[in-house]
LUMZA-195079 format. One record per residue (C-alpha): z, y, x. Coordinates in steps of 0.001 Angstrom, whole numbers, plus 500000, padded with zeros to 6 digits. Layout:
LUMZA-195079
ZYX
...
//
This chain:
LUMZA-195079
096336076203907189
096249080007907457
096612079838911271
093574077570911445
091502080083909500
092636082934911750
091721080914914852
088308080148913382
087784083830912689
088461084904916275
086259082106917647
083410083307915471
083950086871916621
083753085828920258
080575083837919617
079020086843917947
078826088690921261
075952086362922171
074005087207919012
070874089280919462
070372092545917629
067097094282916852
066899097943917828
065237100286915318
064412103922916010
062694106708914121
062790110255912741
064062111639909440
062401114793908068
062015116728904845
058768117192902921
057773120059905255
058192117875908324
061344119651909493
064075117532911073
067093116645908942
070069116848911298
072982114535910540
071139112372908008
072904109023907422
071086105773908310
072945102605907289
072061098919907349
072395097776903729
075298095478902930
077195096419906099
079181099286907570
076688099407910453
075157102870910596
074412106033912515
073230109608911965
070276111630913215
070536114007916167
069376117628916522
065743116510916388
066204114186913402
066016111112915683
068158108019915178
068581104648916926
070300101704915262
070778098053916259
070472095839913152
071246092169912680
068046091060910903
064330091553911421
064093092013907653
067131094269907327
067068097085904770
067901100636905855
069444103204903520
068802106837904445
070714109659902737
071165113393903200
073077115818900975
070694117446898500
067887114909899030
066852111674897352
068057108419898895
065530106003900438
065954102231900816
063382100433902946
063029096939904430
061940097165908088
059881093925908083
060300093420911828
058972096911912719
061003098651915426
059820102159914482
060787103471911059
060256107109910032
061541108558906765
060581111593904697
063218112649902160
062333114652899058
064481117402897587
066737116048894837
066259117212891258
068646116931888348
067079113641887303
067991111793890488
071341113193891577
074293110815891571
077798111709890444
080664110187892409
084135110407890918
086472112749892783
083857115407893489
081940117800891246
079296118071893947
076342116110892562
075173115158896035
078475114203897616
078786110582898730
082028108656898301
082773108731902030
082560112526902141
085325113265899659
088823114453900665
090453111649898631
090137107864899040
087528106218896805
086688102528896473
083098101796895449
082780098226894149
079334096712893714
079714094476890671
076710092254891455
078154091387894871
081626090778893456
080521088563890573
078386086464892917
081377085706895129
084228085088892701
084857083218889493
086564085912887433
084475086939884426
086227090024882998
086562093472884545
090367093414884815
090432090196886816
087459091254888939
089325094395890007
092636092529890409
091167090685893389
088702093308894646
090947096399894819
094453096007896338
095965099005894520
094762097694891120
096995095263889244
096466093344886007
098045090151884685
097463088158881551
100450087994879233
101662085313876842
104085085596873939
103660089374874054
102080090036870652
099158092480871051
099388092490874852
098208088864874800
094853090193873583
094456093230875888
095490092884879536
097590095842880788
096255097267884070
097481099909886496
096865101685889808
099423102076892593
102242100569890541
102269103300887895
101787102818884162
098530101711882467
098474105038880632
098638106969883916
095126105940884974
092130107711883455
088985105679882782
085506107246882720
082130105758881799
079264107446883657
081688110306884319
082733110751880663
086236110128879318
086763106664877809
089015106208874774
092246104234875064
093197101104873186
095141101551869940
097683099045871296
101060100031872696
102561097285874872
105986096159873702
106718093005875716
106105091505879122
106528092745882656
103340094826882697
102818098119880905
105985097907878810
106042100882876435
102613102072877608
099197102431876081
096126101835878219
092364101375878303
090786098040877415
088491097530880415
087513094057879192
085664095622876248
082953096588878775
080879093598879967
080674093244883742
076959092430883392
076323096010882170
077969097612885220
076217098715888405
079356099758890281
082963100819889752
084418103816891569
088198103975891939
089654107335892923
093053106511894388
094566109967894010
096081112194891355
093246114001889568
094676115624886415
093538119036887672
089983117710887842
089748115371884848
092755116039882612
095545113982881066
096239110389882191
094870110854885738
098284110836887455
097697107581889371
093944107985889731
090593107592888019
088367104576887402
084715105514886834
082443102754885519
078759103376886253
076343101486883998
073099099872885165
069788101774885281
067410099005886402
064020098640884680
061322095973884438
063746093261885479
065428090574883395
068687089223884772
070686086424883199
073848084627884226
075450081454882930
079063080956884020
081446078065883403
084916077278884690
088214075561883942
091808075413885181
093574072487886790
096290071659884252
099152070769886583
101986071222884082
100538070051880755
102919067852878766
100075065476877763
098915064946881355
095522066476880572
093765067216883865
091945070420882917
092183073151880286
091395076824879745
087641076288879754
085697079546880282
082054080039879301
079998083189879717
076337084005879075
074855087448879651
071433089084879657
070354092456881042
066946094096880762
065624097608881241
062412099325880192
060907102435881713
060522105550879562
057967108124880751
057974108634884525
061693108834885295
063451107701882120
064794104302881127
066626102190878559
068861099427879923
070500096938877533
073108094209878133
074249091424875808
077306089382876752
079283086502875212
082472085095876706
084671082251875462
088077081489876964
090190078615875678
093964078159875634
095907076993878643
099317075395878218
102036075373880904
105057074801878666
106277071465880079
107969072841883183
111693072184882721
114197069803881079
113616069360877353
116876071087876369
115609074323877960
112150074416876404
111808077518874228
108063077213873560
105775074224873106
102739076402873750
102826078738876751
099679080027878471
096508082038878025
095426082820874472
092026081770873223
089449084569873247
085907084985871895
084387088187873216
080958089524872193
079490092785873477
076253094722873582
075925097846875753
073139100261876565
072395103087879009
069443105463878551
067889108644879927
064798110332878513
063140113180880454
062041116200878418
060549117942881427
060975118180885170
064532119503884941
065742118502881487
066845115124880195
068572113630877188
070927110760877925
072985108326875903
075115105272876591
077747103150874873
078202099881873099
079989097607870679
082570094938871444
084214092428869122
087050090184870284
088704087429868264
091910086081869752
094432083331869019
097762083636870843
100779081371870431
104145082916869541
107527081328870245
108137077894868762
110208077447865596
111721073976866061
112361071593863179
116064072549862839
115453076289863112
116927078227860157
113591080040859906
111714076790859376
111121075003856072
111069071287856997
109175070372853831
106266072467855142
106668071823858879
108679068607859474
108300068999863251
108654072758863336
105734075026864051
104077077254866654
102921080482864962
099557081832866044
099055085595866275
095350086116865676
093493089359866270
090166090898865516
089591093810867874
086684096136867279
085751098601869993
082869101082869666
081768103891871951
078766106212872154
077884109232874267
074915111539873798
074134114558875933
071548116869877363
071393117921880974
069165120413882724
068778123144885313
068775126856884488
068585129409887309
069838126785889790
072797125896887581
073122122257886528
074253122342882885
075590119278881094
076500119250877386
077748115985875872
079711114435873033
081548111111873264
083075109173870401
085266106132870899
087025103886868399
089433100959868833
090848098903865957
093370096020866019
093577093856862910
096243091144863043
096566087937861089
099179085219861452
098336081526861147
100397078320861184
103344080359859930
105466080954856824
107738083456855059
111069081623854853
112348083816852021
109536082507849779
110661078916850192
108147076238849295
105901078869847695
105215080455851081
101628080636852319
100988079520855889
098584082329856867
098912086096856412
097013089353856778
099469091359858893
097677094753858988
097202096673862231
096342100001863797
093403102009865102
092622104962867331
089621107282867238
088726109882869858
085978112504870014
085332114517873192
082890117397873615
082152118585877174
080231121524878612
079957121588882414
078251123964884849
077615123093888495
075792124887891300
075363124088894958
074879126967897413
073408125380900536
073245128687902436
076863129740901847
079061128674904741
077885125118905488
077577124355901781
079432125582898717
079681123832895357
081045125609892281
081796123823889014
083464124977885832
083509123938882217
085436123155879099
086407120264876881
087503119857873275
089127116568872289
090305115245868921
092320112059868425
093535110236865316
095915107280865116
096497105120862048
098665102153861082
097550100171858032
099696097707856078
099290093964855741
099636091895852577
103020091952850896
104076088428851905
103598089313855585
106449091845855589
108624091455852478
111958089656852215
112111088009848770
115516086359849192
118085088247851296
119695084964852337
116605084009854351
114343085622856927
111417087510855435
107957088332856654
105444086162858471
107110084237861294
105828085086864785
104571088537863839
105907090324860738
103202092397859098
103127096177858896
104655097426855638
103788100533853600
106797102199855278
105045101745858639
101757103269857500
100896106428859404
097932108737859856
098302111440862495
095914113422864634
095892116115867269
093454118200869241
093365119839872630
091167122329874410
090721122475878173
089041124620880823
088651123858884515
087368125394887756
086472123324890826
085315124837894136
084277122646897049
083259124235900344
082063122920903683
083731125683905660
082059124302908772
080192121093909527
083582119549910232
085883121081907604
085615120458903857
088032122122901430
088278121391897703
090350123349895173
090621122689891427
092588124136888503
092752122987884892
094315124505881774
094921122427878649
096450123273875293
097583120517872911
098119121142869227
101317119067869239
103186120097872390
101633123211873909
099960124221877173
099866123007880738
098263124346883936
097657122109886942
096068122493890349
094813120482893286
093981121294896901
092259118805899171
090673118855902616
088780116634905026
088376117436908728
086116115576911160
087929115317914455
084821113688915903
081675112167914436
083639108918914130
087107110074913035
088203112233910126
091510113088908499
091856113833904804
094592114818902424
095465116488899162
098327117931897126
098259118328893364
100197118582890160
099435116475887122
100426115663883580
100119113076880855
100483113827877179
102403111121875267
099907108983873403
099773109164869632
100862105515869546
104003106378871523
104774109212869107
104065107497865802
104175103712866222
106863102031864133
107354098422863159
109884095686862520
109303092573864589
111027089409865772
112363089222869309
114122086334871058
117366086940872953
118625083854874764
116399081817872476
117801083334869250
115525085221866851
116566088829866146
114878091347863835
114151094507865827
113184097915864468
110959099995866713
111535103448865238
109106106314865779
110057109710867105
110533111213863622
112492108361862021
115985108438860521
117251106276863386
116044108589866168
117314111630864272
120707109978863794
120919109483867558
119733113016868353
116646111788870237
114459114830871077
110725115030870468
108578113426873147
107240115813875759
104601115510878438
105109113734881736
104461115895884790
103698114790888316
103561115924891914
101053114103894113
100416114170897845
098223112035900088
097262111960903756
094814109621905430
092495108921908325
089036107349908433
087522105747911530
083834104790911383
082434104343914887
078660104814914800
078224102414917694
079812099468915883
079983097924912420
083649098777911992
085357101041909486
089055101762909086
090741103832906390
094481104393906128
095836106519903266
099470107248902484
100534108649899129
103515110074897255
103744110396893468
106703111855891596
106552111572887794
109085113598885798
110275112859882244
108573109488882173
108054108057878682
109462104559878304
110586102131875625
114379102075875472
116689099112875368
117800097740872017
120812099174870173
122760096624868132
123776096835864491
127334096734865874
126869100151867500
129218102701865947
126543105436865909
123734103652864079
125148100219863198
125628100950859468
122111102392859249
120570099324860905
122474096954858613
121198098855855594
117665098289856927
118376094545857454
117597094649861173
119757093519864067
118562095895866757
116582099121867196
114686100777870023
112386103761870432
110189105775872788
111758108606874734
111511110542878006
114334108362879298
113588108466883027
114281111844884594
111816110883887326
110231108060889280
108974108353892837
106338106073894304
105509105992897992
102775103808899394
100017103187901844
096509101728901476
094849100138904514
091230098942904488
089536097527907587
085958096241907437
083868094726910217
080401093189910231
078489091553913059
075455089308913569
076339085673914159
073537083290915047
070793083811912494
073214085250909985
075812087989909498
079587087572909534
081747090154907713
085502090526907559
087523092772905260
091263093361905291
092388095420902301
096059095981901542
098424098072899467
102139098640900100
104277100612897670
107912101463897066
109233102850893778
112532104556893053
113924105385889612
115922108526888916
118848109118886544
118632108355882820
118108111165880303
120236110553877202
121052112551874106
124632113891873677
125389111256871008
124470108490873475
126330109838876494
127984106947878294
125551104406876832
122949104635879573
123283100922880192
121896100261876725
119596103252876557
117660102063879619
119430099151881210
118809097043884266
116312094817882428
114173097769881424
114384099318884882
113247096074886502
110165095985884248
109155099428885506
109763098442889118
107684095277888628
104573097190887523
103006096056890801
104069093788893646
105495095813896563
102577094549898616
099176092963898057
097013091934901004
093445090718900688
091754089094903705
088106088139903091
085570086396905324
081870086454904367
079059084683906181
075419084919905121
072586083006906754
069162082986905187
069561081825901562
073101080536901991
076363082510901871
080051081587902102
083154083505901054
086727082618902015
089539084855900772
093322084919901045
095325087146898709
099043087561899406
101244088910896598
104616090404897479
107972089488895977
108795090463892373
112299090577890875
112929090666887125
116179090840885192
116470088065882613
118314087733879286
121567086701881017
122065090336881985
125231091664880337
126112088353878654
129424086560879162
129815083552881418
131814081067879296
133428079556882383
134870082833883706
134841085024880581
133163087682882739
129706089251882617
127027087458884610
126309089149887937
123713088690890642
121972086329891130
122541084783887687
120547087416885837
117745087901888349
114538085871888456
112988086086891914
109272085438892366
108850085055896105
105684086068898019
102744083770897379
099264083370898887
096227082511896790
093171080994898473
089651081420897065
086345079977898258
082768080393897052
079409079040898212
076201080684896994
072634079469897516
069470081387896602
066814078812895746
064269081623895334
064125085272894346
064519084096890758
067320081505890984
070733081376892644
073752079118892231
077405079789893049
080115077132893164
083716077782894040
087363077976893171
090109080566892793
093604079576893904
092168076278895128
095527075158896558
097032075355893045
099808077797893953
102237078961891243
104965081619891191
108556080405891487
109869078865888273
112577080416886122
114510079203883070
112299079620879984
115180080601877695
116001083543879936
112562084983880678
110861087666878634
107857085419878022
109757082263877059
108039080238879776
108891079236883320
107132082358884637
106774085927883535
103281087417884019
103553088241887712
101475087893890874
098443085586890558
099372084284887104
100619080858886092
097471078853885326
096905077344888761
093541076494890325
090353077692888620
087083075906889416
083796077524888481
080018077513888774
077537080299888133
073753080183887684
071930083459888190
068357084153887081
066235087206887814
062643087855886714
//
C-alpha cells in the first residue's frame, strides 16, 4: 500500500512540470519611497518565495492567479495582499510600532521571524491543522503535527488518566516550558505516578487551553533556560492566542472509534463531540477583545477483551470519559500611539471518569453482598484551571518596556465511585470524596528591549527581571476514603485511597531572576545571540546559566545554525512534598504502597538527601536550505542534551527490607517509594529533519512534507545513599529505567501529501512510530519451572514499529461554510499485544506509539461570518 502511494507521489511530481505558473514582479519600498533591500516576498500557504534585490525589485512565479503574497522586512509591518490576476504588484511597508510587532519564541528581537533565529522553531498554524485532522485537543494535535513532540493517553494511571503527559525530544514533561503569548504558564498540580509517559514528573496541562482560541503554536526545539528560566531544558512551547476582530467562527466536530476489541461486539465507541465559538470586537483604532468558548465531550473506549479469560486483569481498559468546558480571552487596549494595556487568560473545568483495575467477585477486597460480580472502581476528577495575565507595554526613548503579572491556578479534586471500603463491611458507602491537591503560581515580569538598526547590521539588546511565587497544597478526603476500621481487612476507598490528614501539606517558595540577551547581526550573513540568566530560589539557592547561538548564511539559499547552552530545572513542589498511600498491582495482586515525601520518616531512615536542581548541557547544529528559485525547504538539526542529577520516582522497597521493613509494617503498607536525584545523568542525542515542497499541479497546488525525529538516550549510573549501597536494582531498577527510555519512540516519521484545487482539498498522511521496549512485572520474579529469575525476553514487552495512515477531505461550500470528513489510523493498526497481568496499565498495551483505540472516524463543520 505504501509503495503505491509513493509511486503516485512521484507521478504527480512529474506531471507538475507541465503546470503553468504566473510570474509576478514589483518593487518594495518604505514610506519615503526608498528601496527595501532583501525584503521577503512569499506566496501564502507555501514555501515559495524570494527576496528583493539592490533596487527593491522582486520577481516570483506563483501557482494561482488569485494567490496571496506576504511581504515582510525587519522593523516594518507585514503586508498580505491577493494579486487578483495582476502581474505587477508594488508594496509600501510602514515602520513598525510597539502595537504591531510580533514576538517569536527563541528571540528577544521583536521583529525577528522564526526562520531568522539561530535555533530551530516550528510554527504551527492551528486553523490549518484542525481543518486537516480529527484530533480535537492540543496534545493530540501536536502529537501528529510536530515529530519531536510526544503525548499518549493513559489508562489505569490515576490522575494521569485525566491529564495527558507530553514531552519534547524524549525528555520529561517537566523539562519543557510552556508560554502563553510569551508569558510563563503554570504547571498542573498533578505528579504522574504510573504509566510509561512522564513517570515521576509534573507537567503542563495543554488541553486546558482550547484549540479554537489559538492562532499558532511556536515550538523552540532547543535548550532555553538561559533565556526563559527553569523547565526549558528540552525546549519551549509558546501558544499565541487569536487577535481576529469582526468575525464569528464556529466549529462543530464529531467522531468515534472503531471498537475492534470490545467484548460485547459493539462496532463503535469513544464518541467525541466538540462545539466552539470565537468572536472578536475592535477597541479604538488598534485594540481588540477576542473571546472563545469551547465544549468537548469524550466517552469511554474499552479494549479489555484482548486475551484468554484467565489473563484478564481489567474488565474496563481504555480512554476515560471527559467533559471539558473552557472560555478564553485575549485583549489589547491602546492608551496612545506607543502605549497599550493587554490582558489574556481563561477558565477551564474538566470532569473525568476513569476506570481503575477490576476487583473480581472472589477478590479479598470485595464484599460479595454489595458486588456479587465484583466491581470496577471509577476514579472521578474535577479539575479547575484558571489563568490571567495583565500588563502594560510602551516605548520610552526607543526602549520597548513590558511590565506584566500572571496568575495561574490548577486544582485536582478526586472522588471515587462504584467502590467500597472493605474494612467497613456491609456499612461501607460505595462513593467517596478522596480529597486532592492544588498549585498556584504568580509571576511578575519587567522586560526592556531595544533595537539598534545602525549598529553593525542590527543589534538587539534585552534585559529584565522576574519574581515568581508558587504554593502547593494537598487537602484530605472524607474519613471513610482513607481509614482502616478493621485491621483484618483492606481500608480506604478501593481504586484510589483518599488523602488523609497525615498527607495534608501546604508549602510555598519564591524565586527572583534577572537576564541579559544580546542579539547582533554582525554582518548581513552572520547573526550571533548570547544570553545569561541568574535565578535564586528560596528553597535551594542560586543558579547562573548561559547560551550562545549563531546563524551564518553561506549563500542566500543556505544557512548553518547552532547553539551551546547550560540549563536547569528546579524540582517541582509536588516532587518535594507529595505523599500518599495508594493501591498498586504487582502481577495482578493488590499491594498498599506508600509514596513518602522528601522530609518523611521513611526517607530520613534511608538517608535520602534533599532534592536538588537538575542541570543540563545542550548543543545543537543544523543547516537550512531554502532555494529562492523553487518551493523547497530543507532543515536538518542535530542536538545533544545531557541532564545531570535527574529527579525520578524510585522503585518500591518491600516491607521485608531490613532497613525500613519494620517501619513500613508499622504503617500497614507493603511497599514504599520516593522522589530522588537517582540518575547521575542522562544523555540524549538526536536529529530533526524537515523537508517541505510545494508545486502547482493542474489548476491546484500539491504540497509534500516529510518531518522526522530520531533520538537515542543513554542512562548513567545510579545515585544511592550509603544505607542503600548495593540496592541499586531496587532503588532504580530495569523497569524504572525502561520507563525513562520509553519517553519517546526512537524515531517518528511523518509523511504528508496535500492537494488543493479550488474549493476542494485532500490530505493523506503516514506516521511511522519506532520500536518501544518496556520491562514488565515479570522482571526479578522467579520462574517456577526453573527456580531462577526470569530473563530476557520473558520480562520485556516489545512494541514493534507501526505506521498509522490518516486521510481527510475538505470542501468549502462558500466563504461561510466548509466541511471536513476523514479518519485517523484508518487501517485500524494497533501496537503489539502484551499480557495484561504483566503490563503497567493492566491491558494488552501500555500507552505507547499511536495509542490502542484503533481507527477514528470524524467529521467537522466550519462556519465563518
